[in-house]
C-alpha positions in Angstrom: 0.1 0.2 -0.1 1.2 3.6 -0.8 0.7 7.1 0.4 -0.4 9.0 -2.7 1.2 12.5 -2.9 -1.0 14.7 -5.0 1.2 16.8 -5.4 4.5 18.1 -4.6 4.9 19.0 -8.3 1.5 20.7 -9.0 -1.5 21.8 -7.2 -4.1 19.1 -7.9 -6.6 20.2 -5.4 -6.9 23.7 -7.0 -6.5 22.9 -10.6 -6.9 19.2 -11.3 -10.1 18.0 -9.4 -11.7 16.4 -12.5 -8.1 14.6 -13.4 -8.1 13.3 -10.0 -11.7 12.0 -10.1 -11.2 10.3 -13.3 -8.1 8.6 -12.1 -9.8 7.3 -9.1 -12.7 5.8 -11.3 -10.0 4.2 -13.4 -8.1 2.7 -10.4 -4.8 4.0 -11.5 -2.7 6.9 -12.6 0.5 7.3 -14.6 3.4 9.4 -13.5 7.1 10.1 -14.4 10.0 10.6 -12.2 13.0 12.8 -12.6 15.3 9.4 -12.6 13.5 8.1 -15.7 12.9 4.4 -16.1 9.5 2.6 -16.3 7.7 1.8 -19.4 8.2 4.7 -22.1 9.4 6.8 -19.2 6.3 6.3 -17.2 5.2 4.4 -14.0 1.9 3.4 -12.7 0.3 3.3 -9.5 -2.9 1.7 -8.2 -5.6 4.1 -7.0 -7.8 1.4 -5.8 -8.9 1.8 -2.4 -7.5 -1.6 -1.3 -4.0 -0.2 -2.4 -3.9 3.2 -1.1 -2.9 3.9 2.5 -3.7 7.4 2.5 -3.4 10.7 0.3 -1.2 13.8 1.0 -2.6 16.8 -0.6 -0.2 19.8 -1.4 -2.2 23.0 -2.0 -2.5 26.6 -1.9 -6.3 26.5 -2.4 -8.6 23.5 -2.0 -11.9 25.2 -2.8 -12.6 23.4 -6.1 -11.7 20.2 -4.5 -14.4 19.8 -1.9 -16.4 17.1 -3.6 -13.5 14.8 -4.1 -12.7 15.3 -0.4 -16.3 14.5 0.5 -16.0 11.3 -1.7 -12.8 10.1 0.3 -14.6 10.6 3.4 -17.6 8.7 2.4 -15.3 5.9 1.3 -13.4 5.8 4.4 -10.0 6.9 2.8 -7.7 8.8 5.0 -6.1 12.1 3.7 -4.1 14.8 5.1 -2.7 18.2 4.0 0.3 20.2 3.3 -1.4 23.7 3.0 0.7 26.5 1.7 -0.7 30.0 2.7 1.8 33.2 2.5 -0.4 36.1 1.8 2.2 37.4 -0.7 -0.4 38.5 -3.2 -0.2 38.7 -6.9 3.2 40.3 -7.3 4.8 36.7 -6.1 1.9 34.3 -6.5 -0.4 35.7 -9.4 -3.2 33.2 -9.7 -3.7 32.3 -6.1 -6.7 33.6 -4.2 -6.3 36.5 -1.6 -5.3 35.5 1.9 -8.8 36.1 3.1 -10.0 33.5 1.1 -7.4 30.9 1.3 -7.7 31.4 5.2 -11.3 30.6 5.2 -10.6 27.8 2.6 -8.0 26.3 5.1 -10.4 26.5 8.0 -13.0 24.8 6.0 -10.7 22.1 5.0 -9.3 21.6 8.5 -12.8 21.3 9.9 -13.6 18.1 8.1 -10.4 16.3 9.3 -10.3 14.2 12.4 -7.9 16.3 14.1 -6.0 19.7 13.7 -2.8 17.5 13.3 -3.8 16.3 10.0 -3.3 19.5 8.2 0.0 21.6 8.4 0.4 25.1 7.6 3.4 25.9 5.0 4.5 29.5 5.4 7.0 28.4 2.7 9.0 30.0 1.2 10.0 32.9 3.1 11.0 35.5 0.8 13.1 38.4 2.0 12.8 41.3 -0.2 12.6 45.1 -0.7 8.9 44.3 -0.5 8.7 41.9 2.2 11.5 42.8 4.7 11.5 40.9 8.1 9.0 43.3 9.9 6.6 42.6 6.9 6.8 38.8 7.6 6.5 39.4 11.3 3.1 41.1 10.8 1.9 38.8 8.1 2.8 35.7 9.8 1.1 36.9 13.1 -2.2 37.9 11.1 -2.4 34.5 9.4 -1.3 32.6 12.7 -4.1 34.5 14.9 -6.7 33.1 11.8 -5.5 29.6 11.9 -5.2 29.3 15.8 -6.5 25.9 16.9 -6.9 24.6 13.4 -3.2 23.4 12.9 -0.5 22.3 15.2 2.5 22.7 12.7 3.8 25.5 10.5 6.6 24.4 8.0 9.1 27.1 6.9 12.2 27.6 4.7 13.7 30.4 2.8 13.5 30.8 -0.9 15.9 28.5 -2.5 18.2 29.8 -5.3 17.2 27.4 -8.2 17.8 28.8 -11.7 14.3 28.5 -12.5 13.3 30.6 -9.7 15.9 33.4 -10.1 15.0 33.6 -13.7 11.3 34.1 -12.9 12.1 36.7 -10.1 9.9 39.9 -10.4 11.8 42.7 -11.9 13.3 45.3 -9.5 12.9 43.2 -6.4 16.0 43.0 -4.4 15.4 39.3 -3.1 17.8 37.8 -0.5 17.9 34.1 -1.3 19.0 31.1 1.1 22.7 31.0 0.8 23.8 28.8 -2.0 25.6 25.7 -1.5 28.7 25.4 -3.4 28.1 21.5 -3.8 24.5 21.6 -4.8 24.2 24.9 -6.7 27.5 25.0 -8.8 25.4 26.4 -11.9 24.0 29.1 -9.8 27.4 30.1 -8.4 28.7 30.2 -11.9 25.9 32.2 -13.4 25.3 34.5 -10.3 28.6 34.8 -8.3 27.1 37.7 -6.4 23.5 36.6 -5.5 22.3 38.4 -2.3 21.8 36.1 0.3 19.8 36.2 3.8 22.0 36.4 6.6 21.5 37.1 10.4 18.4 38.7 9.8 17.1 35.3 8.7 17.9 33.6 12.1 16.2 36.5 14.0 13.2 36.4 12.0 13.1 32.6 12.3 13.1 33.0 16.2 10.4 35.5 16.2 8.1 33.6 14.0 8.9 30.4 16.2 7.8 32.5 19.3 4.6 33.7 17.6 3.7 30.3 16.7 4.3 28.7 19.9 2.1 31.3 21.5 -0.8 30.0 19.3 -0.2 26.4 19.9 1.8 25.6 17.0 5.4 24.2 16.6 7.5 26.0 13.7 9.6 23.6 11.8 12.3 24.1 9.4 12.1 22.3 5.9 15.3 21.3 4.3 17.2 24.2 5.6 19.6 21.9 7.4 22.0 25.1 8.4 19.3 25.9 11.1 18.3 22.3 11.9 20.1 22.4 15.3 18.2 25.4 16.4 14.8 24.5 15.2 12.7 21.2 14.6 13.2 19.8 11.4 10.0 19.2 9.3 8.6 15.9 8.2 6.0 17.0 5.8 5.0 13.5 5.0 5.6 11.9 8.5 3.8 9.9 11.3 2.3 12.7 13.0 0.0 13.6 10.0 -1.7 10.4 10.3 -1.7 9.6 14.1 -5.4 10.9 14.3 -6.5 7.9 11.9 -5.8 5.4 14.5 -3.2 2.9 15.8 -3.3 0.6 12.4 -2.8 3.5 10.3 0.2 4.7 12.6 1.9 1.4 12.4 1.6 1.2 8.5 3.0 4.7 8.1 5.8 4.1 10.6 6.8 1.0 8.7 7.0 3.0 5.3 10.8 3.7 4.3 12.4 7.0 4.4 11.9 9.0 1.0 13.8 12.2 1.3 13.3 14.4 -1.6 16.2 16.5 -0.9 19.0 17.0 1.8 17.5 17.6 5.4 14.1 16.2 4.1 12.3 13.8 6.9 9.6 12.5 4.5 8.3 8.8 4.4 8.2 7.2 1.0 5.3 8.5 -1.1 4.2 8.0 -4.8 3.8 11.5 -6.2 1.4 11.5 -9.3 1.8 15.1 -10.2 3.9 16.6 -13.4 6.3 19.5 -13.7 5.1 22.8 -15.4 1.3 21.9 -15.1 0.6 24.4 -12.3 -0.7 27.7 -13.6 -0.4 29.4 -10.4 2.5 31.7 -11.5 4.5 31.6 -8.3 8.1 32.9 -9.4 9.7 30.7 -6.7 8.5 27.4 -8.0 11.2 24.8 -8.7 9.0 22.6 -10.7 7.6 25.0 -13.3 9.8 26.3 -16.1 7.8 29.4 -17.0 4.1 30.3 -16.3 3.3 30.5 -19.9 4.3 27.0 -20.5 2.5 26.0 -17.5 -0.8 27.6 -18.5 -0.5 26.0 -21.7 -0.2 22.5 -20.2 -3.1 23.4 -18.0 -5.5 24.3 -20.7 -4.4 21.4 -22.9 -4.4 18.7 -20.5 -7.0 15.9 -20.9 -9.0 15.1 -17.8 -9.4 11.6 -18.9 -5.9 10.9 -19.6 -3.8 8.5 -17.5 -1.3 11.2 -16.7 -1.2 15.0 -16.7 0.8 15.4 -19.8 
C-alpha cells in the first residue's frame, strides 16, 4: 500500500479535481520521475481503495476539491494536507486567491479532518525582499497565525531556494535575498550568479520571532530542508507519522513502517508516490522549482485531458 502524494509538483486540489476524480474511477494513475525508467518513461500506481494507504494533498487553495474530499471521507479513505498560505499577493503568486479567501478555505478544509494534526500550514518559502522585509513577515505571519489558531499544530517554513528557474522568474526590480547557495548543490548558480544576495543574520532573528509567534498560538515551527538551522529549530517531516496519528493505531503502524523517502538534503519525509507533473501548475509563483515558465504551465493546464492517465 502507498501514500499517494498529490502533489509536490503541481496543485491538484486547486486545478485538477476532475482529473483526480477520473483517475480514481479508473483505479490507477501514471506518472514520471526525474530518474527516468518505467515503461516509455512512465510508471503506474494503483488508486484502488485497497491499495491506497492514504492521500497527502499539497495545495494553496482546495476550494474546487471539496466534492473529491467528501467522496474520500464517504469511502473511508484517509487523507491529510500540506497547505501553503503565505499572503504574498499577485506580485509573487499571480493566480492564488487572496489571503482572506485561502484562510477561509484552510479553516473549512481543516474542519472536516479528524484533528488539527492532519493539516500542516506551510509559510513557505519565506521571501526576504525589498517588498517583504523581516518586519513585513512578522506582521503577516502573526495575522495568518491568529486566523489559523486551533486548526493546525505545525507550521513548516524555509527560505526561498536559489534555483535557476526561480531566479530567472523573479520579479524585476525586487531585491530578493535568497537562501545562501551551497557550493556543492548549486554549482550552476554560483557560476551564473556569483554575487547573488543571500539572507544572513536577519534570517535567524526572523525565524526565532516566527517560532515564538507560532508557539504562543499552539503551533510548532519546523524547518523544511534548511539544515543550516536544523540544530536550532525542529526539522520538518512533511509526510510523517504525526499527520496520520489521528487515523488510529493501525494507520500509524503502517505509516511508521514505510521507508524513508527524502526528496532532498534535510528532508524527513516517508516514501510516497507522487502523481503530479512538472510545469502543469498555472499559479505563477516565481519561486516554484518545478515550473519552467508560467506561460508553459498555463498552456499545459489548458491542453490537459482530464481523462488521460497522466497530466501530460
